[in-house]
TIGU-244092 format. One record per residue: residue number from 0; residue in one letter; x negated, y negated, z negated of N, C-alpha, C, O, CB in turn. Coordinates in nm, 4 decimals. Atoms other than C-alpha are relative to their C-alpha. Last residue first. Glycine has a CB too. Layout:
# residues N
   rolo   kegu     n_east    n_north       n_up    ca_east   ca_north      ca_up     c_east    c_north       c_up     o_east    o_north       o_up    cb_east   cb_north      cb_up
    NUM      A          X          Y          Z          X          Y          Z          X          Y          Z          X          Y          Z          X          Y          Z
...
# end
This chain:
# residues 119
   rolo   kegu     n_east    n_north       n_up    ca_east   ca_north      ca_up     c_east    c_north       c_up     o_east    o_north       o_up    cb_east   cb_north      cb_up
    118      X     0.1090     0.0276     0.0933    -7.8097     1.0207     2.8636     0.0337    -0.1113    -0.0947    -0.0479    -0.1468    -0.1797    -0.1253    -0.0340     0.0743
    117      X    -0.0119    -0.0830     0.1189    -7.4858     1.1425     3.0209    -0.1076    -0.0302    -0.1042    -0.0918     0.0053    -0.2210    -0.0064     0.1454     0.0388
    116      X    -0.1030     0.0512     0.0887    -7.4731     0.8544     3.2685     0.0073     0.0771    -0.1320     0.0418     0.0200    -0.2354     0.1339     0.0047     0.0695
    115      X     0.0477     0.1268     0.0547    -7.8062     0.9480     3.4289     0.1007    -0.0590    -0.0974     0.0609    -0.1201    -0.1966    -0.0284    -0.0992     0.1123
    114      X     0.1009    -0.0322     0.1032    -7.6945     1.3077     3.4697    -0.0534    -0.1275    -0.0637    -0.0845    -0.1291    -0.1828    -0.1171     0.0818     0.0607
    113      X    -0.0698    -0.0532     0.1167    -7.3800     1.1892     3.6471    -0.0979     0.0333    -0.1105    -0.0689     0.0112    -0.2281     0.0809     0.1238     0.0373
    112      X    -0.0687     0.1108     0.0662    -7.5826     0.9720     3.8854     0.0752     0.0456    -0.1251     0.0802    -0.0274    -0.2241     0.0968    -0.0666     0.0968
    111      X     0.0990     0.0873     0.0624    -7.8190     1.2600     3.9615     0.0647    -0.1192    -0.0703     0.0212    -0.1579    -0.1787    -0.0986    -0.0492     0.1043
    110      X     0.0589    -0.0714     0.1130    -7.5349     1.5050     4.0217    -0.1007    -0.0883    -0.0725    -0.1016    -0.0933    -0.1955    -0.0673     0.1299     0.0472
    109      X    -0.0974    -0.0016     0.1097    -7.3470     1.2551     4.2392    -0.0558     0.0705    -0.1235    -0.0319     0.0260    -0.2358     0.1293     0.0685     0.0451
    108      X    -0.0157     0.1364     0.0505    -7.6529     1.1886     4.4560     0.0956    -0.0040    -0.1182     0.0671    -0.0691    -0.2187     0.0501    -0.0925     0.1108
    107      X     0.1188     0.0282     0.0795    -7.7216     1.5615     4.4856     0.0048    -0.1418    -0.0582    -0.0346    -0.1639    -0.1727    -0.1263     0.0181     0.0853
    106      X    -0.0149    -0.0761     0.1249    -7.3644     1.6170     4.6031    -0.1189    -0.0257    -0.0920    -0.1007    -0.0439    -0.2123     0.0133     0.1515     0.0294
    105      X    -0.1006     0.0671     0.0817    -7.4015     1.3349     4.8571     0.0250     0.0741    -0.1316     0.0467     0.0105    -0.2347     0.1304    -0.0128     0.0780
    104      X     0.0514     0.1296     0.0433    -7.7284     1.4717     4.9953     0.0990    -0.0710    -0.0922     0.0595    -0.1264    -0.1948    -0.0311    -0.0877     0.1214
    103      X     0.0985    -0.0263     0.1057    -7.5976     1.8291     5.0057    -0.0573    -0.1307    -0.0546    -0.0809    -0.1428    -0.1748    -0.1139     0.0896     0.0534
    102      X    -0.0741    -0.0435     0.1181    -7.2931     1.7088     5.1998    -0.0945     0.0274    -0.1161    -0.0665    -0.0114    -0.2295     0.0826     0.1249     0.0315
    101      X    -0.0628     0.1181     0.0600    -7.5151     1.5176     5.4415     0.0760     0.0363    -0.1266     0.0694    -0.0360    -0.2260     0.0945    -0.0670     0.1001
    100      X     0.1084     0.0802     0.0558    -7.7252     1.8275     5.5013     0.0536    -0.1272    -0.0658     0.0099    -0.1649    -0.1745    -0.1010    -0.0358     0.1093
     99      X     0.0428    -0.0645     0.1245    -7.4123     2.0395     5.5444    -0.1136    -0.0767    -0.0670    -0.1186    -0.0856    -0.1897    -0.0436     0.1437     0.0273
     98      X    -0.1079     0.0112     0.0986    -7.2640     1.7984     5.8008    -0.0419     0.0609    -0.1339    -0.0161     0.0019    -0.2388     0.1276     0.0690     0.0519
     97      X    -0.0073     0.1385     0.0476    -7.5926     1.7626     5.9881     0.1057    -0.0156    -0.1085     0.0830    -0.0835    -0.2086     0.0302    -0.0948     0.1163
     96      X     0.1216     0.0272     0.0766    -7.6387     2.1403     6.0083     0.0008    -0.1428    -0.0550    -0.0328    -0.1645    -0.1714    -0.1245     0.0224     0.0876
     95      X    -0.0098    -0.0590     0.1334    -7.2780     2.1999     6.1094    -0.1224    -0.0308    -0.0858    -0.1100    -0.0528    -0.2063     0.0182     0.1502     0.0109
     94      X    -0.0005    -0.1458    -0.0089    -7.2956     1.9553     6.3989     0.0012     0.0547    -0.1423    -0.0038    -0.0220    -0.2384    -0.1241     0.0537     0.0811
     93      X    -0.0455    -0.0787     0.1148    -7.2215     1.5874     6.4395    -0.0057     0.1482     0.0337     0.0514     0.1932     0.1331     0.1437    -0.0406    -0.0415
     92      X     0.1172    -0.0497     0.0720    -7.4354     1.3984     6.6915     0.0394     0.0846    -0.1202    -0.0470     0.1263    -0.1974    -0.0871    -0.1161    -0.0450
     91      X     0.0167    -0.1423    -0.0298    -7.1634     1.3301     6.9483    -0.1289     0.0562    -0.0600    -0.2020     0.1309     0.0049     0.0006     0.0223     0.1507
     90      X     0.1193    -0.0025    -0.0843    -7.1936     0.9518     6.9123    -0.0409     0.1420     0.0359    -0.1495     0.1653     0.0891    -0.1149    -0.0706    -0.0697
     89      X    -0.0142     0.0972    -0.1086    -6.8350     0.9329     6.7917    -0.1201     0.0026     0.0928    -0.1049    -0.0077     0.2145     0.0187    -0.1402    -0.0563
     88      X    -0.0818    -0.0642    -0.1036    -6.8805     1.2538     6.5909     0.0191    -0.0938     0.1184     0.0227    -0.0488     0.2329     0.1371     0.0423    -0.0571
     87      X     0.0868    -0.0952    -0.0706    -7.1648     1.0931     6.3989     0.0754     0.0715     0.1110     0.0182     0.1033     0.2153    -0.0579     0.1025    -0.0977
     86      X     0.0946     0.0765    -0.0806    -6.9355     0.8026     6.3150    -0.0957     0.0894     0.0774    -0.1264     0.0625     0.1936    -0.0785    -0.0939    -0.0880
     85      X    -0.0756     0.0528    -0.1143    -6.6627     1.0422     6.2016    -0.0919    -0.0805     0.0911    -0.0845    -0.0677     0.2133     0.1183    -0.0878    -0.0481
     84      X    -0.0261    -0.1129    -0.0903    -6.9142     1.2282     5.9829     0.0792    -0.0447     0.1229     0.0522     0.0014     0.2338     0.0764     0.1113    -0.0740
     83      X     0.1252    -0.0273    -0.0711    -7.0302     0.8962     5.8388     0.0175     0.1171     0.0961    -0.0346     0.1142     0.2076    -0.1138     0.0296    -0.0999
     82      X     0.0167     0.1078    -0.0972    -6.6691     0.8098     5.7546    -0.1297     0.0173     0.0792    -0.1323    -0.0074     0.1997     0.0011    -0.1363    -0.0707
     81      X    -0.0897    -0.0239    -0.1133    -6.6167     1.1498     5.5922    -0.0131    -0.1081     0.1062    -0.0028    -0.0788     0.2253     0.1442     0.0079    -0.0478
     80      X     0.0393    -0.1232    -0.0695    -6.9245     1.1127     5.3715     0.0871     0.0225     0.1236     0.0353     0.0481     0.2323     0.0102     0.1214    -0.0950
     79      X     0.1193     0.0310    -0.0782    -6.8428     0.7511     5.2856    -0.0465     0.1217     0.0790    -0.0855     0.1096     0.1951    -0.1124    -0.0496    -0.0914
     78      X    -0.0424     0.0817    -0.1134    -6.4917     0.8488     5.1780    -0.1186    -0.0351     0.0900    -0.1066    -0.0334     0.2125     0.0686    -0.1281    -0.0494
     77      X    -0.0748    -0.0864    -0.0917    -6.6252     1.1305     4.9605     0.0442    -0.0772     0.1236     0.0359    -0.0261     0.2352     0.1221     0.0607    -0.0707
     76      X     0.0955    -0.0916    -0.0637    -6.8879     0.9018     4.8042     0.0702     0.0919     0.1000     0.0176     0.1168     0.2085    -0.0729     0.0841    -0.1066
     75      X     0.0795     0.0787    -0.0950    -6.6284     0.6311     4.7412    -0.1022     0.0881     0.0712    -0.1241     0.0725     0.1914    -0.0713    -0.1159    -0.0722
     74      X    -0.0840     0.0202    -0.1179    -6.3925     0.8882     4.5857    -0.0731    -0.0846     0.1042    -0.0539    -0.0644     0.2241     0.1330    -0.0672    -0.0395
     73      X    -0.0136    -0.1257    -0.0729    -6.6687     1.0030     4.3538     0.0868    -0.0158     0.1243     0.0579     0.0434     0.2283     0.0586     0.1069    -0.0907
     72      X     0.1274    -0.0358    -0.0616    -6.7606     0.6502     4.2515     0.0123     0.1271     0.0829    -0.0384     0.1333     0.1950    -0.1073     0.0177    -0.1068
     71      X     0.0276     0.0957    -0.1079    -6.3998     0.5445     4.1948    -0.1299     0.0347     0.0715    -0.1366     0.0296     0.1943    -0.0071    -0.1433    -0.0553
     70      X    -0.0861    -0.0354    -0.1129    -6.3239     0.8618     3.9961    -0.0246    -0.0935     0.1179    -0.0220    -0.0497     0.2329     0.1480    -0.0045    -0.0414
     69      X     0.0473    -0.1278    -0.0530    -6.6230     0.7962     3.7704     0.0810     0.0421     0.1218     0.0246     0.0847     0.2225     0.0070     0.1085    -0.1077
     68      X     0.1252     0.0210    -0.0741    -6.5328     0.4296     3.7272    -0.0559     0.1291     0.0620    -0.1094     0.1274     0.1728    -0.1042    -0.0606    -0.0924
     67      X    -0.0193     0.0811    -0.1206    -6.1681     0.5216     3.6482    -0.1320    -0.0281     0.0721    -0.1369    -0.0101     0.1938     0.0680    -0.1317    -0.0361
     66      X    -0.0500    -0.0796    -0.1116    -6.2384     0.8094     3.4085     0.0054    -0.0829     0.1282    -0.0320    -0.0340     0.2348     0.1389     0.0562    -0.0325
     65      X     0.0613     0.0423    -0.1261    -6.4628     0.6215     3.1698     0.0452     0.0827     0.1190    -0.0363     0.1225     0.2023    -0.1493     0.0070    -0.0111
     64      X     0.0661     0.1300    -0.0064    -6.3445     0.8073     2.8604    -0.0651    -0.0215     0.1363    -0.1207     0.0708     0.1958    -0.1048    -0.0121    -0.1112
     63      X    -0.0786     0.1112     0.0515    -6.0837     1.0794     2.8131    -0.0659    -0.1366     0.0158     0.0025    -0.2384     0.0046     0.0291     0.0233    -0.1431
     62      X     0.1014     0.1029     0.0245    -6.2038     1.3701     3.0183     0.0749    -0.1252    -0.0415     0.1634    -0.1711     0.0306    -0.0911    -0.0260     0.1273
     61      X     0.0020     0.0469     0.1386    -5.9437     1.6422     2.9776    -0.1186    -0.0909    -0.0306    -0.1721    -0.0885    -0.1414    -0.0022     0.1180    -0.0935
     60      X     0.1168    -0.0651     0.0595    -6.0046     1.8233     3.3079    -0.0252    -0.0479    -0.1423    -0.1225    -0.0074    -0.2060    -0.1234    -0.0253     0.0854
     59      X    -0.0348    -0.1406     0.0276    -5.6490     1.7241     3.4007    -0.1162     0.0766    -0.0628    -0.0949     0.1726    -0.1368     0.0434     0.0698     0.1291
     58      X    -0.0954     0.0037     0.1105    -5.7429     1.3556     3.3708     0.0411     0.1411    -0.0402     0.0562     0.1702    -0.1589     0.1236    -0.0825     0.0383
     57      X     0.0766     0.0235     0.1230    -6.0498     1.4166     3.5842     0.0904    -0.0075    -0.1220     0.0506     0.0315    -0.2318    -0.0811    -0.1286     0.0119
     56      X     0.0837    -0.1183     0.0254    -5.8355     1.5748     3.8571    -0.0780    -0.0180    -0.1295    -0.0839     0.0742    -0.2109    -0.0974     0.0252     0.1180
     55      X    -0.0873    -0.1060     0.0518    -5.5758     1.2950     3.8307    -0.0793     0.1275    -0.0308    -0.0515     0.1943    -0.1304     0.1119     0.0309     0.1010
     54      X    -0.0412     0.0373     0.1354    -5.8416     1.0262     3.8686     0.0850     0.1104    -0.0619     0.0649     0.1469    -0.1777     0.0781    -0.1332     0.0015
     53      X     0.1150    -0.0264     0.0875    -5.9929     1.2062     4.1685     0.0337    -0.0357    -0.1443    -0.0093     0.0334    -0.2367    -0.1238    -0.0796     0.0470
     52      X     0.0195    -0.1452     0.0077    -5.6514     1.2161     4.3366    -0.1158     0.0348    -0.0931    -0.1041     0.1255    -0.1755    -0.0257     0.0582     0.1401
     51      X    -0.0996    -0.0585     0.0913    -5.5759     0.8530     4.2509    -0.0147     0.1516    -0.0145     0.0110     0.2071    -0.1214     0.1402    -0.0325     0.0490
     50      X     0.0126     0.0463     0.1380    -5.9123     0.7478     4.4017     0.1078     0.0546    -0.0929     0.0730     0.1060    -0.1992     0.0035    -0.1495    -0.0029
     49      X     0.0669    -0.0956     0.0888    -5.9022     0.9674     4.7137    -0.0037    -0.0431    -0.1463    -0.0122     0.0422    -0.2347    -0.1399     0.0225     0.0475
     48      X    -0.0761    -0.1252     0.0066    -5.6420     0.7677     4.9058    -0.0611     0.0959    -0.1013     0.0111     0.1615    -0.1764     0.0060     0.0665     0.1379
     47      X    -0.1233     0.0271     0.0749    -5.7946     0.4273     4.8287     0.0873     0.1246    -0.0109     0.1644     0.1374    -0.1060     0.0790    -0.1129     0.0666
     46      X     0.0350     0.0285     0.1396    -6.1344     0.5564     4.9358     0.1244    -0.0218    -0.0848     0.1367     0.0323    -0.1947    -0.0908    -0.1228    -0.0083
     45      X     0.0346    -0.1251     0.0669    -5.9933     0.7138     5.2522    -0.0329    -0.0221    -0.1465     0.0077     0.0569    -0.2317    -0.1174     0.0662     0.0697
     44      X    -0.1250    -0.0767     0.0104    -5.8230     0.3904     5.3549    -0.0259     0.1340    -0.0697     0.0536     0.1773    -0.1531     0.0620     0.0235     0.1408
     43      X    -0.0794     0.0446     0.1154    -6.1400     0.1960     5.2708     0.1323     0.0754    -0.0168     0.1793     0.0947    -0.1290     0.0287    -0.1474     0.0127
     42      X     0.0744    -0.0088     0.1255    -6.3471     0.4118     5.5086     0.0794    -0.0467    -0.1216     0.0971     0.0306    -0.2157    -0.1256    -0.0807     0.0106
     41      X    -0.0133    -0.1327     0.0603    -6.0900     0.4541     5.7883    -0.0670     0.0088    -0.1363    -0.0118     0.0715    -0.2267    -0.0586     0.1046     0.0919
     40      X    -0.1295    -0.0032     0.0682    -6.0640     0.0824     5.8687     0.0161     0.1319    -0.0749     0.0781     0.1359    -0.1812     0.1158    -0.0193     0.1010
     39      X     0.0065     0.0973     0.1093    -6.4363     0.0657     5.9457     0.1319    -0.0082    -0.0764     0.1319    -0.0342    -0.1968    -0.0369    -0.1377     0.0544
     38      X     0.0791    -0.0616     0.1074    -6.4068     0.3884     6.1477    -0.0129    -0.0944    -0.1187    -0.0139    -0.0495    -0.2334    -0.1395     0.0394     0.0512
     37      X    -0.0847    -0.1033     0.0612    -6.1246     0.2320     6.3504    -0.0743     0.0700    -0.1138    -0.0148     0.1009    -0.2171     0.0447     0.1034     0.1061
     36      X    -0.0977     0.0731     0.0809    -6.3411    -0.0753     6.4109     0.0922     0.0983    -0.0697     0.1273     0.0789    -0.1861     0.0817    -0.0985     0.0870
     35      X     0.0699     0.0416     0.1218    -6.6200     0.1557     6.5228     0.0901    -0.0825    -0.0909     0.0771    -0.0777    -0.2132    -0.1250    -0.0799     0.0353
     34      X     0.0297    -0.1180     0.0822    -6.3950     0.3313     6.7731    -0.0630    -0.0400    -0.1325    -0.0278     0.0143    -0.2372    -0.0932     0.0959     0.0752
     33      X    -0.1239    -0.0404     0.0675    -6.2571     0.0016     6.9017    -0.0207     0.1235    -0.0879     0.0431     0.1370    -0.1923     0.1094     0.0277     0.1032
     32      X    -0.0026     0.0483     0.1380    -6.6111    -0.1167     6.9736     0.1250     0.0431    -0.0751     0.1252     0.0445    -0.1982    -0.0103    -0.1501    -0.0018
     31      X     0.0957     0.1000     0.0465    -6.6434     0.0936     7.2858     0.0122    -0.0332    -0.1472     0.0061     0.0544    -0.2334     0.0159    -0.1242     0.0787
     30      X     0.1169     0.0293    -0.0818    -6.3306     0.2794     7.3889    -0.0878    -0.1022    -0.0707    -0.0381    -0.1937    -0.1363     0.0419    -0.0513     0.1392
     29      X     0.1224    -0.0362     0.0739    -6.0542     0.4503     7.1930    -0.1257    -0.0173     0.0850    -0.1900     0.0805     0.1230     0.0089     0.1447    -0.0489
     28      X     0.0590    -0.1239    -0.0504    -5.7675     0.2544     7.3549    -0.1310     0.0313    -0.0735    -0.2009    -0.0604    -0.1165    -0.0249    -0.0102     0.1521
     27      X     0.1305     0.0209    -0.0628    -5.6006    -0.0037     7.1332    -0.0561     0.1319     0.0491    -0.0528     0.2313    -0.0234    -0.0980    -0.0665    -0.0980
     26      X    -0.0017     0.1130    -0.0918    -5.2319    -0.0276     7.0348    -0.1318    -0.0238     0.0721    -0.1365    -0.1067     0.1629     0.0377    -0.1226    -0.0738
     25      X    -0.1121    -0.0105    -0.0937    -5.1868     0.3152     6.8756    -0.0073    -0.1083     0.1073     0.0222    -0.0827     0.2241     0.1333    -0.0095    -0.0750
     24      X     0.0312    -0.1036    -0.0989    -5.5344     0.3203     6.7196     0.1134     0.0193     0.0997     0.0897     0.0662     0.2111    -0.0300     0.1319    -0.0697
     23      X     0.1145     0.0391    -0.0818    -5.4757    -0.0145     6.5500    -0.0285     0.1041     0.1077    -0.0512     0.0688     0.2234    -0.1238    -0.0203    -0.0877
     22      X    -0.0407     0.1081    -0.0887    -5.1254     0.0740     6.4296    -0.1146    -0.0407     0.0931    -0.0932    -0.0636     0.2122     0.0473    -0.1207    -0.0818
     21      X    -0.0923    -0.0541    -0.0997    -5.2383     0.4074     6.2877     0.0430    -0.1052     0.1005     0.0495    -0.0776     0.2203     0.1221     0.0584    -0.0678
     20      X     0.0756    -0.0893    -0.0879    -5.5383     0.2519     6.1157     0.0889     0.0572     0.1094     0.0497     0.0609     0.2260    -0.0633     0.1136    -0.0806
     19      X     0.0870     0.0822    -0.0843    -5.3335    -0.0373     5.9771    -0.0792     0.0865     0.0980    -0.0945     0.0505     0.2147    -0.0961    -0.0827    -0.0870
     18      X    -0.0859     0.0690    -0.0961    -5.0636     0.2006     5.8503    -0.0835    -0.0845     0.0956    -0.0583    -0.0851     0.2160     0.1029    -0.0882    -0.0730
     17      X    -0.0401    -0.1010    -0.0984    -5.3308     0.4217     5.6924     0.0940    -0.0601     0.1041     0.0878    -0.0237     0.2215     0.0676     0.1195    -0.0697
     16      X     0.1142    -0.0395    -0.0827    -5.4876     0.1197     5.5250     0.0366     0.1020     0.1062    -0.0073     0.0912     0.2207    -0.1093     0.0555    -0.0867
     15      X     0.0308     0.1099    -0.0901    -5.1550    -0.0225     5.4014    -0.1149     0.0360     0.0944    -0.1103     0.0042     0.2132    -0.0348    -0.1254    -0.0799
     14      X    -0.1086     0.0074    -0.0982    -5.0532     0.3123     5.2546    -0.0255    -0.1095     0.1030    -0.0042    -0.0891     0.2225     0.1337    -0.0248    -0.0704
     13      X     0.0110    -0.1182    -0.0854    -5.3930     0.3495     5.0901     0.1087    -0.0012     0.1069     0.0812     0.0234     0.2243     0.0093     0.1287    -0.0842
     12      X     0.1082     0.0227    -0.0968    -5.3826    -0.0086     4.9622    -0.0188     0.1188     0.0932    -0.0509     0.1006     0.2107    -0.1305    -0.0289    -0.0729
     11      X    -0.0442     0.1029    -0.0933    -5.0421     0.0513     4.8001    -0.1060    -0.0267     0.1073    -0.0738    -0.0375     0.2256     0.0327    -0.1292    -0.0753
     10      X    -0.1030    -0.0636    -0.0828    -5.1588     0.3775     4.6431     0.0499    -0.0995     0.1049     0.0673    -0.0638     0.2214     0.1184     0.0510    -0.0878
      9      X     0.0671    -0.0920    -0.0925    -5.4749     0.2049     4.5232     0.0999     0.0705     0.0913     0.0731     0.0893     0.2099    -0.0811     0.1036    -0.0778
      8      X     0.0639     0.0794    -0.1040    -5.2751    -0.0832     4.3741    -0.0698     0.0887     0.1026    -0.0663     0.0598     0.2222    -0.0998    -0.0972    -0.0618
      7      X    -0.1084     0.0480    -0.0849    -5.0568     0.1636     4.1847    -0.0551    -0.0847     0.1148    -0.0080    -0.0746     0.2280     0.1012    -0.0814    -0.0828
      6      X    -0.0464    -0.1129    -0.0811    -5.3696     0.3370     4.0554     0.1147    -0.0404     0.0920     0.1214     0.0057     0.2059     0.0440     0.1152    -0.0902
      5      X     0.1050    -0.0335    -0.0969    -5.5237     0.0097     3.9399     0.0458     0.1130     0.0914     0.0246     0.1075     0.2126    -0.1303     0.0397    -0.0726
      4      X    -0.0019     0.1036    -0.1035    -5.1974    -0.1002     3.7775    -0.1047     0.0285     0.1073    -0.0799     0.0073     0.2260    -0.0242    -0.1387    -0.0621
      3      X    -0.1219    -0.0201    -0.0794    -5.1690     0.2295     3.5869     0.0081    -0.1027     0.1132     0.0496    -0.0687     0.2240     0.1257    -0.0097    -0.0900
      2      X     0.0219    -0.1134    -0.0894    -5.5288     0.2001     3.4729     0.1200     0.0231     0.0896     0.1047     0.0532     0.2080    -0.0300     0.1258    -0.0800
      1      X    -0.0233    -0.1320     0.0569    -5.4697    -0.1427     3.3272    -0.0210     0.1084     0.1054    -0.0223     0.0824     0.2257     0.1416     0.0090    -0.0584
      0      X    -0.1083    -0.0646    -0.0712    -5.6290    -0.4577     3.4585     0.0143     0.1417    -0.0547    -0.0849     0.2108    -0.0778    -0.0256     0.0006     0.1539
# end
């Protein structure tokens, strides 16, 4: 599949994911399992939203090889970070210390994975 097709598919999936999230939260009260279902819809919607943005950033930085896998990994890490923060907020366990610790963990993960690829 070409890069243009992957990016077009991501834009379509992002629109579909945000529509599904908005429709689900509009028709269901935020109680019990509905919160976790909304968080499960949020993760892929964020990933599909961040992928074209990360691809464009790497394209502007003049990286010519393996842009799509790198952008996919970085957008997945960003989406996972935000989804975990939403989940922590649901159980009222999110504070600045947890958010910064999680951010440091995800940045360290990306640095180690990038260093492994460069070898």
